[in-house]
N, CA and C of each residue as an Amber inpcrd file, in Angstrom:
protein
   384
  -4.9460000  12.2080000   2.7750000  -4.2960000  11.9710000   1.5010000
  -3.7520000  10.5500000   1.4070000  -3.5260000   9.8980000   2.5450000
  -2.9860000   8.5470000   2.5300000  -4.1060000   7.5260000   2.3490000
  -3.7180000   6.3350000   1.9620000  -4.6800000   5.2560000   1.7370000
  -5.1210000   4.6830000   3.0650000  -6.4220000   4.5450000   3.2470000
  -6.9660000   3.9620000   4.4610000  -7.9990000   2.9240000   4.0560000
  -7.9210000   1.7580000   4.6360000  -8.8520000   0.6940000   4.2720000
  -9.4160000   0.0460000   5.5240000 -10.6560000  -0.3770000   5.4310000
 -11.2190000  -1.1660000   6.5210000 -10.5900000  -2.5500000   6.4190000
 -10.3650000  -3.1720000   7.5260000  -9.6560000  -4.4370000   7.5070000
 -10.5580000  -5.6160000   7.8340000 -11.8270000  -5.5180000   7.4930000
 -12.7250000  -6.6370000   7.7590000 -12.2990000  -7.8570000   6.9440000
 -11.7180000  -7.6300000   5.7750000 -11.2650000  -8.7490000   4.9520000
 -10.0500000  -9.4350000   5.5540000  -9.4220000  -8.8260000   6.5410000
  -8.3020000  -9.4510000   7.2210000  -8.7570000 -10.1860000   8.4740000
 -10.0520000 -10.1840000   8.7140000 -10.5720000 -10.8560000   9.8940000
 -10.6580000  -9.9510000  11.1060000 -10.4120000  -8.6460000  10.9390000
 -10.4830000  -7.7240000  12.0590000 -11.8890000  -7.1740000  12.2580000
 -12.7980000  -7.4320000  11.3100000 -14.1470000  -6.8920000  11.4150000
 -14.1010000  -5.3770000  11.4380000 -14.9010000  -4.7940000  12.2860000
 -14.9080000  -3.3390000  12.4350000 -13.9970000  -2.9050000  13.5700000
 -13.0040000  -3.7030000  13.8930000 -12.1290000  -3.4330000  15.0360000
 -11.0340000  -2.4190000  14.7530000 -10.6280000  -2.2830000  13.4880000
  -9.4820000  -1.4250000  13.1820000  -9.5300000  -0.9290000  11.7470000
  -8.7920000   0.1500000  11.4990000  -8.5320000   0.6080000  10.1380000
  -7.0170000   0.5880000   9.9440000  -6.6050000   0.3790000   8.7070000
  -5.1860000   0.3490000   8.3650000  -4.9240000   1.4450000   7.3410000
  -3.9230000   2.2640000   7.5930000  -3.5240000   3.3210000   6.6660000
  -2.0570000   3.1360000   6.3070000  -1.7230000   3.4780000   5.0740000
  -0.3310000   3.5040000   4.6390000   0.0030000   4.9630000   4.3560000
   0.9730000   5.4730000   5.0920000   1.3740000   6.8720000   4.9690000
   2.7940000   6.9010000   4.4220000   2.9670000   7.4900000   3.2390000
   4.3010000   7.6150000   2.6560000   5.0080000   8.8250000   3.2470000
   6.3210000   8.7040000   3.4530000   7.0910000   9.8020000   4.0410000
   7.0150000  11.0750000   3.2030000   6.9690000  10.9280000   1.8910000
   6.9890000  12.1050000   1.0120000   5.6940000  12.2630000   0.2210000
   4.5800000  11.8060000   0.7580000   3.3410000  11.8170000  -0.0090000
   2.8480000  13.2260000  -0.3550000   3.2080000  14.2190000   0.4370000
   2.7650000  15.5830000   0.1480000   3.5720000  16.2400000  -0.9630000
   4.7950000  15.7620000  -1.2030000   5.6510000  16.3900000  -2.2090000
   5.8670000  15.5170000  -3.4430000   5.5390000  14.2410000  -3.3830000
   5.7610000  13.3340000  -4.5160000   4.7530000  13.6230000  -5.6280000
   5.2350000  13.5830000  -6.8620000   4.3710000  13.8040000  -8.0210000
   3.3140000  12.7140000  -8.1170000   2.1730000  13.0930000  -8.6870000
   1.0840000  12.1360000  -8.9140000   0.7090000  12.1590000 -10.3810000
   0.2020000  11.0230000 -10.8520000  -0.2500000  10.9150000 -12.2310000
  -1.6760000  10.3870000 -12.2440000  -2.4730000  10.8180000 -13.2260000
  -3.8480000  10.3190000 -13.2990000  -3.8810000   8.9120000 -13.9010000
  -4.6940000   8.0620000 -13.3210000  -4.9040000   6.7090000 -13.8190000
  -6.3780000   6.6040000 -14.1940000  -6.6660000   6.1540000 -15.4030000
  -8.0430000   6.0190000 -15.8640000  -8.6250000   4.7160000 -15.3310000
  -9.7430000   4.8150000 -14.6300000 -10.4150000   3.6490000 -14.0830000
 -11.4270000   3.1150000 -15.0830000 -11.9840000   1.9530000 -14.7920000
 -12.9250000   1.3140000 -15.7060000 -14.1370000   2.1770000 -16.0470000
 -14.6100000   2.9700000 -15.1100000 -15.8100000   3.7820000 -15.3400000
 -15.4700000   5.1800000 -15.8700000 -14.3320000   5.3080000 -16.5480000
 -13.8490000   6.5600000 -17.1410000 -13.6070000   7.6690000 -16.1230000
 -13.4630000   7.2990000 -14.8650000 -13.0800000   8.2610000 -13.8400000
 -11.5670000   8.1870000 -13.6680000 -10.9950000   9.2560000 -13.1330000
  -9.5520000   9.2970000 -12.9030000  -9.2630000   9.1710000 -11.4120000
  -8.1730000   8.4650000 -11.1310000  -7.6540000   8.3740000  -9.7720000
  -6.1890000   8.7740000  -9.8530000  -5.7280000   9.5780000  -8.9240000
  -4.3380000  10.0220000  -8.9460000  -3.4950000   9.1320000  -8.0390000
  -2.3920000   8.6230000  -8.5900000  -1.4790000   7.7350000  -7.8780000
  -0.0920000   8.3700000  -7.8250000   0.6620000   8.0240000  -6.7810000
   2.0260000   8.5350000  -6.6450000   2.9220000   7.9630000  -7.7450000
   3.8590000   8.7630000  -8.1960000   4.7820000   8.3730000  -9.2620000
   6.1410000   8.0420000  -8.6510000   6.6360000   6.8510000  -8.9480000
   7.9460000   6.4020000  -8.4640000   8.8300000   6.0890000  -9.6610000
  10.0810000   6.4910000  -9.5700000  11.0500000   6.2290000 -10.6340000
  11.9690000   5.0890000 -10.2180000  12.6490000   4.5110000 -11.2000000
  13.6150000   3.4520000 -10.9500000  14.6760000   3.9490000  -9.9780000
  14.9190000   3.1860000  -8.9270000  15.9360000   3.5430000  -7.9510000
  15.4350000   4.4050000  -6.7990000  14.1680000   4.8030000  -6.8350000
  13.6120000   5.6000000  -5.7380000  13.5080000   4.7730000  -4.4630000
  13.6740000   5.4460000  -3.3360000  13.3590000   4.8420000  -2.0480000
  11.8680000   5.0030000  -1.7980000  11.2800000   4.0010000  -1.1950000
   9.8630000   4.0620000  -0.8310000   9.7920000   3.7700000   0.6590000
   9.3600000   4.7730000   1.4190000   9.3250000   4.6060000   2.8710000
   8.1070000   5.2960000   3.4540000   7.7750000   4.8860000   4.6500000
   6.6280000   5.4680000   5.3350000   6.2910000   4.6430000   6.5510000
   5.0000000   4.5700000   6.8400000   4.5630000   3.7760000   7.9820000
   3.1810000   3.1990000   7.7160000   2.9510000   2.0500000   8.3170000
   1.6390000   1.4210000   8.3250000   1.0340000   1.7710000   9.6800000
  -0.1400000   2.3850000   9.6520000  -0.8020000   2.8140000  10.8820000
  -2.0390000   1.9410000  11.0870000  -2.0950000   1.2860000  12.2270000
  -3.2660000   0.4870000  12.5830000  -3.9610000   1.2130000  13.7260000
  -5.1650000   1.6890000  13.4430000  -5.9280000   2.4430000  14.4310000
  -7.0840000   1.5890000  14.9300000  -7.0240000   1.2560000  16.2060000
  -8.0850000   0.4550000  16.8100000  -9.3200000   1.3050000  17.0400000
 -10.4860000   0.7330000  16.7900000 -11.7420000   1.4460000  17.0280000
 -11.9850000   1.6220000  18.5190000 -11.5720000   0.6130000  19.3120000
 -11.7440000   0.6840000  20.7610000 -10.3940000   0.4270000  21.4220000
  -9.7460000   1.5180000  21.8290000  -8.4630000   1.3900000  22.5230000
  -8.6580000   0.5480000  23.7860000  -7.7000000  -0.2980000  24.0830000
  -7.7530000  -1.1370000  25.2750000  -8.3810000  -2.5010000  25.0350000
  -9.1740000  -2.6320000  23.9690000  -9.7700000  -3.9190000  23.6380000
  -8.7530000  -4.7290000  22.8390000  -8.5830000  -5.9780000  23.1960000
  -7.5580000  -6.8210000  22.5800000  -7.9210000  -7.1720000  21.1300000
  -6.9490000  -7.0110000  20.2360000  -7.0840000  -7.4050000  18.8400000
  -5.9720000  -8.3900000  18.5280000  -6.3560000  -9.6270000  18.2480000
  -5.3910000 -10.6580000  17.8770000  -5.0690000 -10.5200000  16.3960000
  -3.7890000 -10.6740000  16.0350000  -3.4100000 -10.5930000  14.6190000
  -2.3760000 -11.6600000  14.2930000  -2.2670000 -11.9550000  13.0280000
  -1.3420000 -12.9770000  12.5430000  -0.0560000 -12.3770000  11.9980000
   0.2450000 -11.1640000  12.4240000   1.4400000 -10.4780000  11.9610000
   1.0740000  -9.3070000  11.0690000   2.0200000  -8.4020000  10.8910000
   1.8280000  -7.2510000  10.0240000   2.9140000  -7.3050000   8.9590000
   2.4840000  -7.2200000   7.7000000   3.3970000  -7.3390000   6.5660000
   2.9990000  -6.2960000   5.5330000   3.9950000  -5.7240000   4.8560000
   3.7100000  -4.8090000   3.7580000   4.3650000  -5.3440000   2.4960000
   3.6660000  -5.1830000   1.3760000   4.1910000  -5.6080000   0.0770000
   4.2740000  -4.4100000  -0.8520000   5.3500000  -4.3510000  -1.6170000
   5.5130000  -3.3600000  -2.6730000   5.3390000  -4.1130000  -3.9810000
   4.2960000  -3.7840000  -4.7270000   4.0020000  -4.4780000  -5.9770000
   4.0830000  -3.5070000  -7.1430000   4.7120000  -3.9460000  -8.2100000
   4.7050000  -3.2180000  -9.4720000   4.0180000  -4.0910000 -10.4950000
   2.9280000  -3.5760000 -11.0700000   2.1510000  -4.3540000 -12.0360000
   1.8770000  -3.5220000 -13.2740000   1.7880000  -4.2190000 -14.3820000
   1.3750000  -3.6020000 -15.6410000   0.0780000  -4.2600000 -16.0640000
  -0.8610000  -3.4230000 -16.4520000  -2.1060000  -3.9240000 -17.0340000
  -2.2260000  -3.2950000 -18.4090000  -2.3330000  -4.1260000 -19.4280000
  -2.4460000  -3.6270000 -20.7890000  -3.9000000  -3.2510000 -21.0370000
  -4.1240000  -2.0670000 -21.6030000  -5.4680000  -1.5160000 -21.7520000
  -6.4220000  -2.4840000 -22.4470000  -5.9720000  -3.1240000 -23.5220000
  -6.8610000  -4.0130000 -24.2700000  -6.9390000  -5.4140000 -23.6690000
  -6.1890000  -5.6770000 -22.6180000  -6.1910000  -6.9950000 -21.9700000
  -6.4470000  -6.8220000 -20.4750000  -7.4820000  -6.0550000 -20.1560000
  -7.8120000  -5.7530000 -18.7650000  -8.0380000  -7.0330000 -17.9800000
  -7.5840000  -7.0400000 -16.7570000  -7.7680000  -8.2090000 -15.8990000
  -6.5280000  -9.0810000 -15.8100000  -5.6680000  -9.0300000 -16.8240000
  -4.4120000  -9.7730000 -16.7670000  -3.3050000  -8.8080000 -16.3710000
  -2.6080000  -9.1430000 -15.2920000  -1.5500000  -8.2790000 -14.7830000
  -0.1960000  -8.9710000 -14.9130000   0.7950000  -8.1840000 -15.2830000
   2.1630000  -8.6640000 -15.3190000   2.8850000  -8.0090000 -14.1450000
   3.3920000  -8.8180000 -13.2470000   4.1030000  -8.3270000 -12.0690000
   5.5830000  -8.1950000 -12.3870000   6.1390000  -6.9880000 -12.2390000
   7.5520000  -6.8120000 -12.5150000   8.3680000  -6.4830000 -11.2660000
   7.6970000  -6.1790000 -10.1650000   8.3740000  -5.9760000  -8.8820000
   7.4860000  -6.5490000  -7.7960000   8.0810000  -7.3190000  -6.8930000
   7.3510000  -7.7970000  -5.7250000   8.3370000  -7.9130000  -4.5730000
   8.1740000  -7.0050000  -3.6170000   9.0140000  -6.9850000  -2.4260000
   8.1030000  -7.0030000  -1.2080000   8.5590000  -7.6010000  -0.1310000
   7.7520000  -7.5650000   1.0840000   8.6310000  -7.4620000   2.3120000
   8.0240000  -6.9760000   3.3760000   8.7150000  -6.8410000   4.6640000
   7.7420000  -7.2210000   5.7660000   8.2150000  -8.0560000   6.6810000
   7.4430000  -8.3610000   7.8780000   7.6990000  -7.2400000   8.8800000
   6.6260000  -6.6420000   9.3700000   6.7490000  -5.5120000  10.2830000
   6.4910000  -5.8870000  11.7340000   5.7040000  -6.9460000  11.9550000
   5.4180000  -7.3770000  13.3250000   5.0620000  -8.8600000  13.3170000
   5.4850000  -9.5440000  14.3650000   5.1510000 -10.9560000  14.5330000
   3.7010000 -11.0910000  14.9910000   3.1130000 -12.2790000  14.8190000
   1.7450000 -12.4910000  15.3320000   1.6690000 -12.1710000  16.8190000
   0.5280000 -11.6520000  17.2310000   0.3660000 -11.2950000  18.6390000
  -0.9350000 -10.5750000  18.8840000  -0.9610000  -9.7870000  19.9450000
  -2.1370000  -9.0200000  20.3390000  -1.8050000  -7.5390000  20.3500000
  -2.8030000  -6.7290000  19.9690000  -2.6960000  -5.2780000  20.0870000
  -3.7940000  -4.8240000  21.0350000  -3.4820000  -3.8740000  21.8830000
  -4.4930000  -3.2850000  22.7560000  -4.5600000  -1.7740000  22.5630000
  -3.6730000  -1.2540000  21.7090000  -3.7050000   0.1710000  21.3940000
  -3.2670000   0.3780000  19.9580000  -3.6630000   1.5020000  19.3960000
  -3.2720000   1.8400000  18.0310000  -1.7570000   1.9480000  17.9540000
  -1.1960000   1.5890000  16.8040000   0.2530000   1.6560000  16.6640000
   0.6330000   1.8520000  15.2050000   1.9010000   2.1760000  14.9870000
   2.3970000   2.3410000  13.6220000   3.7040000   1.5750000  13.4770000
   3.9480000   1.1460000  12.2470000   5.1300000   0.3500000  11.9290000
   5.8440000   0.9980000  10.7480000   7.0720000   1.4900000  10.9450000
   7.8060000   2.0940000   9.8430000   8.2760000   1.0240000   8.8500000
   8.3730000   1.4270000   7.5860000   8.9090000   0.5290000   6.5600000
   9.7800000   1.3350000   5.6070000  10.6740000   0.6200000   4.9280000
  11.5410000   1.2630000   3.9450000  11.9800000   0.2320000   2.9130000
  11.7500000   0.5640000   1.6590000  12.2660000  -0.2180000   0.5380000
  13.2920000   0.6840000  -0.1380000  14.5680000   0.2990000  -0.0760000
  15.6440000   1.1500000  -0.5770000  15.9430000   0.8990000  -2.0490000
  16.0710000   1.9940000  -2.7900000  16.4870000   1.9700000  -4.1980000
  15.7950000   0.8570000  -4.9810000  14.4800000   0.9460000  -5.0170000
  13.6800000  -0.0870000  -5.6720000  13.9560000  -0.0790000  -7.1730000
  14.3570000  -1.2400000  -7.6830000  14.6530000  -1.3920000  -9.1050000
  13.3730000  -1.8130000  -9.8200000  12.9930000  -0.9890000 -10.7670000
  11.8000000  -1.2840000 -11.5700000  12.2810000  -1.5840000 -12.9840000
  12.1620000  -2.8120000 -13.3870000  12.7540000  -3.2710000 -14.6450000
  11.9510000  -2.8880000 -15.8790000  10.7850000  -2.3030000 -15.6890000
   9.9050000  -1.9810000 -16.8160000   9.5410000  -0.5130000 -16.7500000
   9.5880000   0.1400000 -17.9050000   9.0860000   1.5110000 -17.9790000
   7.6170000   1.4370000 -18.3750000   6.8100000   2.1760000 -17.6840000
   5.3730000   2.1520000 -17.9490000   5.0090000   3.4140000 -18.7090000
   4.3970000   3.2280000 -19.8450000   3.9540000   4.3460000 -20.6700000
   2.4470000   4.2720000 -20.7980000   1.8090000   5.4090000 -20.8090000
   0.3570000   5.4500000 -20.9700000   0.0870000   6.2240000 -22.2440000
  -0.6150000   5.6310000 -23.1600000  -0.9000000   6.3250000 -24.4140000
  -1.7270000   5.4520000 -25.3250000  -1.9220000   5.9540000 -26.5330000
  -2.7290000   5.1790000 -27.5100000  -1.8900000   4.7710000 -28.6900000
């Protein structure tokens, strides 16, 4: 249920996968988001003042093999995209946390994160 991405774009190649696991992902409400190809994707719903916490999990494909990294960082982004102006995003929240300094990994690991009482200055409505 959590988001998992290959990290080849981070320079890790096929060495690792990165997952973001929210602490309350099984109980948090989800809302449908309409994608460009008229398909729906369900995203977690966060309200103004909610805490957002969980962990970033980095799973190495080959345990024991050294993976050099430039640090681990997580960003919390709030963006609005207007339906008739697709491609232009208005950012209303941008928070980040450094989770690990640059170094080497030789085993899979996880890094906890927490954004407390996130203030979202914009209410997002979906409609016509």
